[in-house]
N, CA and C of each residue as an Amber inpcrd file, in Angstrom:
protein
   537
 -10.2760000  11.3840000   5.7840000  -9.4700000  10.2230000   6.4560000
  -7.9890000  10.2640000   6.2360000  -7.1370000  10.0520000   7.2860000
  -5.7900000   9.8530000   7.2500000  -5.6590000   7.7330000   7.2350000
  -5.5370000   7.6010000   6.1490000  -5.2560000   6.1540000   5.9460000
  -4.1810000   5.6430000   6.3550000  -3.2230000   6.5550000   6.1720000
  -1.7360000   5.9740000   6.4410000  -1.3660000   6.1290000   8.1750000
  -1.8990000   6.9550000   8.7680000  -2.0030000   7.0010000  10.1450000
  -2.5490000   5.7300000  10.9510000  -3.9410000   5.7600000  10.1970000
  -4.6990000   4.2720000  10.9390000  -3.9100000   2.9310000  10.4180000
  -3.0470000   2.6090000   9.3760000  -2.4450000   1.5420000   9.1830000
  -1.3630000   1.4520000   9.9250000  -0.6880000   2.6310000  10.2470000
   0.5440000   2.7840000  11.0900000   0.3020000   2.4770000  12.2160000
  -0.8820000   2.7840000  12.9400000  -1.1930000   2.5450000  14.1980000
  -1.7130000   1.2050000  14.5880000  -2.5590000   0.7860000  13.5720000
  -3.2280000  -0.5760000  13.7440000  -2.2880000  -1.5530000  13.1620000
  -1.2130000  -1.6470000  12.6540000  -0.1280000  -2.3360000  11.6310000
   0.8550000  -2.3690000  12.1580000   1.3900000  -2.0180000  13.4040000
   2.6940000  -1.9160000  13.5520000   3.5960000  -3.1920000  13.7510000
   2.8590000  -4.3930000  14.0750000   3.5840000  -5.5740000  13.7080000
   3.9640000  -6.2380000  12.3630000   3.2050000  -5.5480000  11.5590000
   3.0640000  -6.2090000   9.9260000   4.6290000  -5.7530000   9.3910000
   4.9340000  -6.3240000   8.2640000   5.7730000  -5.8880000   7.1360000
   5.2690000  -4.8440000   6.2270000   5.4600000  -3.5410000   6.2270000
   4.8220000  -2.6090000   5.2910000   5.3750000  -2.4150000   4.0620000
   5.3530000  -2.3210000   3.1760000   5.8150000  -2.0350000   1.6960000
   5.0600000  -0.5160000   1.2940000   5.9130000   0.5300000   1.2410000
   5.1970000   1.8950000   1.1320000   5.4060000   2.0980000  -0.3580000
   4.5780000   2.8630000  -1.2250000   4.7300000   3.4000000  -2.1450000
   5.5250000   4.5690000  -2.3570000   6.1900000   4.6590000  -3.3970000
   7.0910000   5.7750000  -3.7850000   6.3450000   7.0460000  -3.4680000
   7.5620000   8.0790000  -3.0040000   7.0260000   9.6310000  -2.7830000
   6.3690000   9.9010000  -1.5970000   5.4340000  10.8290000  -1.6950000
   4.9040000  11.2730000  -0.6410000   4.4850000  10.1750000   0.5060000
   3.5480000   9.1230000  -0.0620000   2.9840000   8.0300000   0.8920000
   4.5670000   7.5600000   1.6020000   5.2710000   7.2580000   1.3710000
   6.6950000   6.9870000   2.0750000   7.2950000   7.8630000   3.1000000
   7.2680000   9.4130000   2.4750000   7.5730000  10.2910000   3.5240000
   6.4140000  10.4210000   4.5120000   5.2830000  10.2680000   4.2560000
   4.1860000  10.3680000   5.1890000   4.4390000   9.2720000   6.2000000
   4.3050000   8.0950000   5.8870000   4.4400000   7.0320000   6.8370000
   5.6150000   6.9260000   7.3950000   6.9670000   7.6200000   6.9320000
   8.4290000   7.5730000   7.7420000   8.0080000   8.4800000   8.9720000
   7.4640000   9.6070000   8.5530000   6.8890000  11.0040000   9.7360000
   6.0240000  10.5320000  10.5350000   4.7570000   9.4650000  10.2340000
   4.0670000   9.1160000  11.2480000   4.7090000   8.3070000  12.2900000
   5.1330000   7.3560000  11.8770000   5.9040000   6.2580000  12.6460000
   7.0400000   5.6350000  11.7240000   8.1320000   5.7570000  12.0290000
   9.4110000   5.0320000  11.6250000   9.5870000   3.9150000  11.8200000
   9.5670000   2.6090000  11.0610000   9.9310000   1.3780000  11.7170000
  10.9390000   0.7760000  10.9870000  11.6630000  -0.0530000  11.2740000
  12.5620000  -1.1380000  10.4480000  11.6220000  -2.2340000   9.9420000
  10.3280000  -2.1840000  10.3680000   9.3190000  -2.8090000   9.3120000
   8.8470000  -2.5040000   8.2010000   9.0260000  -1.0170000   8.2970000
   8.7570000  -0.3320000   6.8130000   9.6860000  -0.2990000   5.9010000
   9.4590000  -0.7450000   4.6370000  10.3330000  -0.4300000   3.3160000
   9.4500000   0.6860000   2.6550000  10.3610000   1.6250000   2.5650000
  10.1050000   2.9940000   2.1350000  10.2930000   2.9720000   0.4470000
   9.8690000   2.7970000  -0.5510000  10.3930000   2.8370000  -1.6200000
  10.4930000   4.4470000  -2.1690000  11.7460000   4.3580000  -2.6580000
  12.7310000   5.4330000  -2.9540000  12.5870000   5.8350000  -4.5970000
  11.9970000   4.6370000  -5.2420000  12.2130000   4.6660000  -6.8880000
  10.9450000   3.1070000  -7.0700000  11.0240000   2.9610000  -8.3390000
  10.1060000   1.9660000  -8.9660000   8.4580000   2.1600000  -8.8080000
   8.3830000   3.2430000  -9.4050000   6.8130000   3.4030000  -9.2590000
   6.0510000   2.2680000  -9.5770000   4.6820000   2.2060000  -8.8920000
   4.0900000   1.1930000  -9.4100000   4.3090000  -0.3110000  -9.0440000
   5.4730000  -0.6570000  -8.2520000   5.7290000  -1.8960000  -8.1690000
   5.9860000  -2.4310000  -6.2990000   5.0910000  -1.5680000  -5.5070000
   4.9500000  -1.6130000  -4.2760000   3.9010000  -3.0570000  -4.0110000
   3.1890000  -3.1510000  -5.1950000   2.1710000  -4.4440000  -4.8000000
   3.0040000  -5.7500000  -5.3600000   3.7870000  -5.3290000  -6.3660000
   4.5190000  -6.5820000  -6.6060000   5.3280000  -7.0140000  -5.6580000
   6.0100000  -5.9820000  -5.1930000   7.3260000  -6.0670000  -4.2360000
   6.6370000  -7.0630000  -3.1400000   5.4790000  -6.3460000  -2.5670000
   4.4860000  -6.9460000  -1.2910000   4.1440000  -8.3620000  -1.4110000
   3.7500000  -8.5710000  -2.7980000   3.4130000 -10.2750000  -3.3520000
   4.7420000 -10.9900000  -3.1550000   5.7050000 -10.5800000  -3.6100000
   6.9440000 -11.3880000  -3.5730000   7.5050000 -11.5190000  -2.1540000
   7.3540000 -10.7290000  -1.3040000   7.5660000 -10.5720000   0.3240000
   6.6400000 -11.5830000   1.0880000   5.5150000 -11.7330000   0.6000000
   4.5420000 -12.4640000   1.1250000   4.5090000 -13.7200000   0.9880000
   4.8020000 -14.0370000  -0.2100000   5.1950000 -15.5470000  -0.8620000
   6.6720000 -16.2230000   0.0930000   7.4350000 -15.2470000   0.1810000
   8.9020000 -15.5310000   0.9980000   8.7580000 -15.5120000   2.4470000
   7.7950000 -14.8420000   3.1050000   7.8740000 -14.5920000   4.4560000
   6.3140000 -15.0460000   5.0310000   6.3150000 -16.5350000   4.7870000
   4.7610000 -16.7910000   5.1340000   4.1480000 -16.5550000   6.4360000
   5.2720000 -16.5920000   7.6680000   4.9180000 -16.0220000   8.9210000
   4.8400000 -14.8600000   9.4540000   4.8790000 -14.0320000   8.2380000
   4.5310000 -12.5340000   8.5130000   3.2460000 -11.9700000   7.7150000
   2.4990000 -10.8720000   8.3340000   1.5750000 -10.0610000   7.5990000
   2.4010000  -9.1540000   6.8010000   1.8560000  -9.3100000   5.9140000
   2.7350000  -8.2680000   4.6420000   1.3200000  -7.2200000   4.2900000
   1.8680000  -5.8810000   4.1830000   0.6750000  -5.0400000   3.6640000
   1.4870000  -4.2930000   2.8020000   1.1120000  -3.9360000   1.5130000
   1.6870000  -3.2400000   0.5430000   0.5010000  -1.7940000   0.3450000
   1.2180000  -0.8210000   0.5820000   0.3630000   0.5010000   0.2490000
   0.4630000   1.0280000  -1.0360000  -0.1150000   1.1230000  -2.2320000
   0.0400000   1.5380000  -3.0730000  -0.9860000   2.7110000  -3.3190000
  -0.5210000   3.4850000  -4.3960000  -1.6670000   4.6990000  -4.8550000
  -2.3440000   4.2330000  -5.8180000  -3.5300000   5.1290000  -6.1800000
  -4.2890000   4.5330000  -7.2910000  -3.6090000   4.8390000  -8.7710000
  -2.7640000   5.8420000  -8.8980000  -1.9870000   6.0930000 -10.0040000
  -0.7840000   4.8900000 -10.2310000  -0.1510000   4.6330000  -9.3100000
   0.8800000   3.6360000  -9.4510000   0.0750000   2.1360000  -9.7730000
  -1.1920000   1.7750000  -9.3410000  -1.5830000   0.3880000  -9.7980000
  -2.0410000   0.8030000 -10.8520000  -2.4900000   1.8790000 -11.1370000
  -2.8450000   1.9850000 -12.7430000  -2.0510000   1.7440000 -13.7060000
  -0.4770000   1.8510000 -13.3940000   0.6910000   1.5510000 -14.0510000
   0.9970000   0.2120000 -14.1700000   0.4480000  -0.3730000 -13.0100000
   0.8020000  -2.1850000 -13.0260000  -0.1720000  -2.9300000 -12.8550000
  -1.3240000  -2.7560000 -13.5720000  -2.3780000  -3.5140000 -13.2870000
  -2.4320000  -5.0820000 -13.5020000  -1.1700000  -5.3620000 -14.2510000
  -1.1290000  -6.9900000 -14.3160000  -1.0680000  -7.4650000 -12.8900000
  -0.1970000  -6.5210000 -11.9970000  -0.0940000  -7.2270000 -10.6880000
  -1.5630000  -7.7210000  -9.6230000  -2.5660000  -7.0730000 -10.4540000
  -3.6600000  -7.3090000  -9.4640000  -4.0420000  -8.7250000 -10.1940000
  -3.9910000  -9.2140000 -11.2470000  -4.0410000 -10.3420000 -11.7030000
  -3.2990000 -11.5060000 -11.0810000  -1.9920000 -11.3550000 -10.8010000
  -0.9020000 -12.0790000 -10.2170000  -1.3980000 -12.5070000  -8.7480000
  -1.7710000 -11.4110000  -8.1670000  -2.2600000 -11.3710000  -6.5760000
  -3.4240000 -11.9970000  -6.3940000  -4.0770000 -12.0620000  -7.3000000
  -5.5220000 -12.3670000  -6.9630000  -5.4060000 -13.8770000  -7.5320000
  -4.3190000 -14.4580000  -8.4630000  -4.0710000 -15.7800000  -8.6050000
  -3.3590000 -16.5340000  -7.4510000  -2.5890000 -15.8450000  -7.0990000
  -1.6360000 -16.5300000  -6.0460000  -2.3810000 -16.3640000  -4.6190000
  -3.0330000 -15.1920000  -4.3810000  -3.6760000 -14.9470000  -3.1730000
  -3.2270000 -15.3660000  -1.6330000  -1.8960000 -14.8490000  -1.3760000
  -1.2610000 -15.6130000  -0.0020000  -2.1590000 -14.9000000   0.8680000
  -2.5440000 -15.9210000   1.8390000  -3.3370000 -15.5100000   2.6390000
  -2.8350000 -14.4950000   3.9780000  -1.2300000 -14.3320000   3.9990000
  -0.7510000 -13.2650000   4.7780000  -0.7840000 -11.8210000   4.0280000
  -1.0980000 -11.5540000   3.1520000  -0.9550000 -10.5360000   2.1460000
  -2.2710000  -9.8060000   2.0500000  -1.9950000  -8.0550000   2.0950000
  -2.9070000  -7.4290000   2.1460000  -2.4240000  -6.3960000   1.0100000
  -3.3030000  -5.9320000   0.1380000  -2.9740000  -4.7710000  -0.5600000
  -3.5710000  -3.5470000  -0.3020000  -3.5520000  -2.4050000   0.1500000
  -4.2010000  -1.2520000   0.2640000  -4.1460000  -0.0580000  -0.8050000
  -4.6480000   0.1130000  -1.4150000  -4.8080000   1.2220000  -2.1810000
  -5.1780000   2.0650000  -2.0390000  -4.5750000   3.4050000  -1.6340000
  -4.8560000   4.8450000  -1.4670000  -5.4570000   5.3490000  -2.5110000
  -6.8250000   5.5490000  -2.9140000  -6.9180000   6.2180000  -4.0180000
  -7.6470000   7.3930000  -3.7850000  -6.8240000   8.4820000  -4.0650000
  -7.2620000   9.9910000  -4.0390000  -7.4020000  10.7920000  -5.2660000
  -7.7010000   9.9130000  -6.3130000  -7.9640000  10.3220000  -7.9090000
  -6.8930000  11.1560000  -8.3710000  -5.4570000  11.2200000  -7.8890000
  -4.6910000  12.1660000  -8.2740000  -3.0920000  11.5610000  -7.9440000
  -2.3450000  12.0400000  -8.8980000  -0.8230000  11.7980000  -8.7390000
  -0.0990000  12.6190000  -7.7320000  -0.6560000  12.2220000  -6.2370000
  -0.2220000  13.4000000  -5.4380000   1.2130000  13.6680000  -5.2470000
   2.0050000  12.9570000  -5.3480000   3.6430000  13.3260000  -5.3670000
   4.1710000  14.2170000  -6.6850000   3.6120000  14.1730000  -7.5440000
   4.0190000  15.0050000  -8.7630000   3.3300000  16.0950000  -9.0450000
   2.2510000  16.7700000  -8.1000000   1.5000000  18.0790000  -8.1060000
   0.3280000  17.6800000  -8.4690000  -0.3040000  16.6850000  -8.2830000
  -1.6340000  16.3820000  -8.0550000  -2.6080000  16.2170000  -9.3460000
  -1.8700000  15.9770000 -10.4840000  -2.4840000  15.4030000 -11.6380000
  -3.7690000  14.5230000 -11.7070000  -4.6730000  14.7330000 -12.0790000
  -5.8680000  14.0360000 -12.1850000  -5.5460000  12.3220000 -12.4390000
  -5.6550000  11.1950000 -11.8280000  -5.6160000  10.2610000 -12.4500000
  -7.1170000   9.4610000 -13.0970000  -7.0080000   8.4390000 -13.8620000
  -8.0800000   7.7950000 -14.2360000  -9.1070000   7.2880000 -13.4510000
  -8.6720000   7.0420000 -12.0060000  -9.7930000   6.9130000 -11.0480000
 -10.5700000   7.7640000 -10.4530000 -10.1140000   9.0270000 -10.8460000
 -11.0730000  10.3030000 -10.8830000 -12.0680000  10.3430000 -11.6880000
 -11.8280000   9.6190000 -12.4910000 -12.8480000   9.5100000 -13.7940000
 -13.7040000   8.4910000 -14.3560000 -13.2660000   7.6910000 -14.8440000
 -14.4260000   6.6070000 -15.0430000 -13.6840000   5.3010000 -14.4260000
 -12.3880000   4.9070000 -14.3180000 -11.6340000   3.8230000 -13.6640000
 -11.9290000   3.6830000 -12.4780000 -12.4150000   2.5010000 -12.3490000
 -13.0850000   1.8810000 -10.8960000 -12.1020000   0.5250000 -10.5240000
 -11.1240000   1.0860000  -9.7610000 -10.3140000  -0.0520000  -9.2270000
 -10.8340000  -1.1340000  -8.3230000 -11.6180000  -0.9960000  -7.7570000
 -12.4430000  -2.2100000  -7.1330000 -13.0880000  -3.1240000  -8.1250000
 -13.6650000  -2.4830000  -9.1440000 -14.2060000  -3.2590000 -10.2680000
 -13.1550000  -3.9040000 -10.9480000 -12.0590000  -3.2750000 -11.3060000
 -10.7180000  -4.0370000 -11.9950000 -10.4290000  -5.0260000 -11.2580000
 -10.2490000  -4.7030000 -10.2250000  -9.6110000  -5.9790000  -9.0330000
 -10.5980000  -7.0630000  -9.1740000 -11.5660000  -6.8840000  -8.9830000
 -13.0090000  -8.1950000  -8.9650000 -12.9030000  -8.8480000 -10.5000000
 -12.4670000  -8.1820000 -11.6130000 -12.3820000  -8.5770000 -12.9970000
 -10.7850000  -9.4170000 -12.7950000 -10.3160000  -9.1770000 -12.1600000
  -8.7070000  -9.5500000 -12.4690000  -8.7160000 -11.1940000 -11.5590000
  -9.7570000 -11.0830000 -10.5280000  -9.7990000 -12.4290000  -9.9660000
  -9.7390000 -12.4220000  -8.2890000  -9.9620000 -11.2150000  -7.9060000
 -10.1740000 -11.2860000  -6.5390000 -11.4540000 -11.4880000  -6.2900000
 -11.7200000 -12.3150000  -4.8280000 -12.6160000 -12.7940000  -4.3950000
 -13.4620000 -11.6750000  -3.8250000 -13.1180000 -10.7330000  -3.2700000
 -13.5490000  -9.8560000  -2.5150000 -12.8570000  -8.7210000  -2.3490000
 -13.5010000  -7.1910000  -2.5160000 -12.7220000  -6.1530000  -2.2120000
 -13.4150000  -5.2810000  -1.0970000 -12.8800000  -4.5470000  -0.3660000
 -13.2900000  -3.6340000   0.6140000 -13.0060000  -2.4690000  -0.0030000
 -14.0110000  -1.6640000   0.3580000 -14.1160000  -0.0470000  -0.2590000
 -14.1580000   0.9440000   0.8800000 -13.4500000   1.3540000   1.3850000
 -13.4610000   2.4820000   2.4540000 -13.4520000   3.7270000   2.3330000
 -14.1710000   4.5480000   3.0040000 -14.0410000   5.9220000   3.1360000
 -14.0850000   6.6090000   4.2140000 -13.7930000   6.0150000   5.1640000
 -13.7430000   6.6850000   6.9340000 -12.8700000   5.6460000   7.5820000
 -12.4160000   6.0440000   8.6860000 -11.4220000   5.6810000   9.5630000
 -11.9950000   4.2680000  10.2110000 -12.9140000   4.2110000  10.6970000
 -13.9980000   3.1570000  11.1150000 -13.7490000   2.0010000  10.0960000
 -14.1800000   2.2360000   8.7660000 -14.3280000   1.2130000   8.1370000
 -13.0220000   0.6360000   7.6320000 -12.0120000   1.3850000   7.5550000
 -10.7980000   0.9660000   7.2450000 -10.4890000   0.2120000   8.5250000
 -10.4560000   0.6550000   9.6900000  -9.9920000  -0.2920000  10.8290000
 -10.7420000  -1.9440000  10.8540000 -12.3070000  -1.8640000  10.6920000
 -12.9320000  -2.9670000  10.4570000 -12.2200000  -3.6590000   9.4460000
 -12.0570000  -3.2680000   7.9380000 -11.2140000  -4.0480000   6.7380000
 -10.1090000  -4.5670000   7.4600000  -9.2550000  -3.7980000   8.2470000
  -7.6430000  -4.1590000   8.5700000  -7.8690000  -5.5440000   9.3540000
  -8.9530000  -5.6070000  10.3670000  -8.9010000  -6.8240000  10.9860000
  -9.5600000  -7.7620000  10.5620000 -10.1980000  -7.7370000   9.4710000
 -10.6870000  -8.8500000   8.6690000  -9.5180000  -9.4340000   8.0110000
  -9.3780000 -10.6660000   8.4870000  -8.2560000 -11.2640000   7.8520000
  -8.0690000 -12.1410000   6.5570000  -9.6880000 -11.9890000   6.1000000
  -9.8640000 -12.6120000   4.6480000  -9.5870000 -11.8080000   3.6300000
  -9.6940000 -10.4030000   4.2790000  -9.6580000  -9.1130000   3.1230000
  -8.0550000  -9.1390000   2.5630000  -8.2220000  -9.5150000   1.2000000
  -7.1330000  -9.2870000   0.2600000  -6.4810000  -7.8480000  -0.2990000
  -7.6570000  -7.1500000  -0.4490000  -7.6010000  -5.7190000  -1.2360000
  -8.4270000  -4.8890000  -0.2970000  -8.1810000  -3.6730000  -0.1120000
  -8.8590000  -2.5180000   0.3330000  -8.4690000  -1.4080000  -0.7000000
  -9.8850000  -0.7000000  -1.0190000  -9.4200000   0.8230000  -1.9560000
  -9.9560000   1.7750000  -0.9920000  -9.1540000   2.5420000  -0.3210000
  -9.3760000   3.3570000   0.5860000  -9.4370000   4.9730000  -0.2380000
 -11.0280000   5.4150000  -0.1810000 -11.0890000   6.4430000  -1.1440000
 -10.8890000   7.3880000  -0.0880000  -9.6860000   8.3600000  -0.2430000
  -9.3870000   9.9080000   0.1870000  -9.4740000  10.6890000  -0.4520000
  -9.4480000  12.0820000   0.1300000  -9.3590000  13.4040000  -0.6810000
  -7.9250000  13.4890000  -0.7400000  -7.7230000  14.3700000  -2.0490000
  -6.4230000  14.6630000  -2.2700000  -5.6620000  15.4480000  -1.6800000
  -4.9130000  15.2350000  -0.4790000  -4.1140000  15.9470000   0.5500000
  -2.8080000  15.3210000   0.7510000  -1.8830000  16.4630000   0.4380000
  -0.7620000  16.1320000   0.8690000  -0.1630000  16.6040000   2.0260000
   0.3460000  15.7850000   3.2590000   0.9490000  16.1340000   4.1100000
   2.3630000  16.7890000   3.8050000   2.6260000  17.6330000   4.4830000
   4.0830000  18.4450000   4.5040000   5.0010000  17.5050000   5.2030000
   6.0040000  17.0060000   4.5550000   7.0240000  15.9140000   5.2840000
   8.3460000  15.9250000   4.7490000   9.0750000  15.6200000   5.8770000
  10.5440000  15.5780000   5.2380000  10.7810000  14.7380000   4.6150000
  11.8330000  14.8550000   3.7770000  12.4030000  13.4160000   3.3100000
  12.5940000  12.2060000   3.6450000  12.7150000  11.1130000   3.5330000
  12.9920000   9.7750000   4.6890000  14.2800000  10.0790000   4.7780000
  14.7530000  10.0790000   5.8890000  16.0290000  10.4650000   6.4400000
  17.3690000   9.3260000   6.4390000  17.0680000   8.4470000   5.4220000
  17.9630000   7.1240000   5.3880000  18.1790000   6.8630000   3.5970000
  19.6030000   6.2370000   3.7190000  19.7560000   6.2210000   2.2440000
  19.3330000   4.7370000   1.7120000  18.8890000   4.2770000   0.7160000
  18.2030000   3.0560000   0.2700000  18.7420000   1.9600000   0.7420000
  20.2760000   1.9590000   1.1230000  21.3040000   0.7370000   1.7610000
  20.4640000   0.4420000   3.0060000  20.6170000   1.6090000   3.6920000
  20.1930000   1.4960000   5.0270000  18.7950000   1.0720000   5.3670000
  17.6630000   1.6600000   4.3630000  16.0960000   1.1870000   4.3890000
  16.1340000  -0.5440000   3.9560000  17.0910000  -0.8710000   3.1870000
  16.7820000  -2.2730000   2.5620000  17.3290000  -3.3390000   3.9360000
  18.6600000  -2.7500000   4.3520000  19.4030000  -3.4520000   5.3280000
  18.6760000  -3.8100000   6.5350000  18.0380000  -2.7360000   6.9550000
  17.0770000  -2.7560000   8.3340000  15.9730000  -3.5790000   8.3300000
  15.4550000  -3.4440000   6.9140000  14.0270000  -4.0710000   6.4590000
  14.3900000  -5.6820000   6.2710000  15.5380000  -5.8740000   5.6540000
  15.7330000  -7.4760000   5.4830000  16.2460000  -8.0760000   6.8400000
  16.6460000  -7.2660000   7.9160000  16.9020000  -7.8200000   9.0390000
  15.5530000  -8.0640000  10.0670000  14.6910000  -7.2890000   9.4820000
  13.3010000  -7.3640000  10.6170000  12.7380000  -8.3910000   9.7080000
  12.8880000  -8.5480000   8.2750000  12.1100000  -9.4420000   8.1630000
  12.5960000 -11.1390000   8.4330000  13.9010000 -10.9690000   8.5110000
  14.3880000 -12.2280000   8.7140000  13.6180000 -13.3930000   9.9490000
  13.6450000 -14.3610000   9.8180000  13.4030000 -15.0910000  10.8940000
  14.2720000 -15.1290000  11.9590000
């Protein structure tokens, strides 16, 4: 399943915060948009940045794309997101069981850590677990869904670096997010 492609195609009107490393490079290559915030640093914080953005921009649909390794680095964000639970916010965890951007080292979600169960324990009322594109599309269409765990195989698409400096990324994203 190419989860990033599905999200980019289905959610072109949403503000998307994308995890550092290969996910940002892949999203940039699939479909660049001023409404995409490509993280070039701050591993583990896409979910937190997405939450803050959702609380500040309540008229926008906000999607944060995070990886399993990044979420495992910042588990506290799950409890905060579940507690606040803004209706315009969706967290998508791309769970490939590895740190794809650093060479494919196994994460704990490839062993015993179950991110969906952790999210439920953190207070999420419902978690969608998907493993194919149709299920992901259905979960994206359900506006009550706050968290999707997309189980994917650990593949990395060969992509160029995001061809913008951080200032350009944030400036165009902020203009796009402004009312």
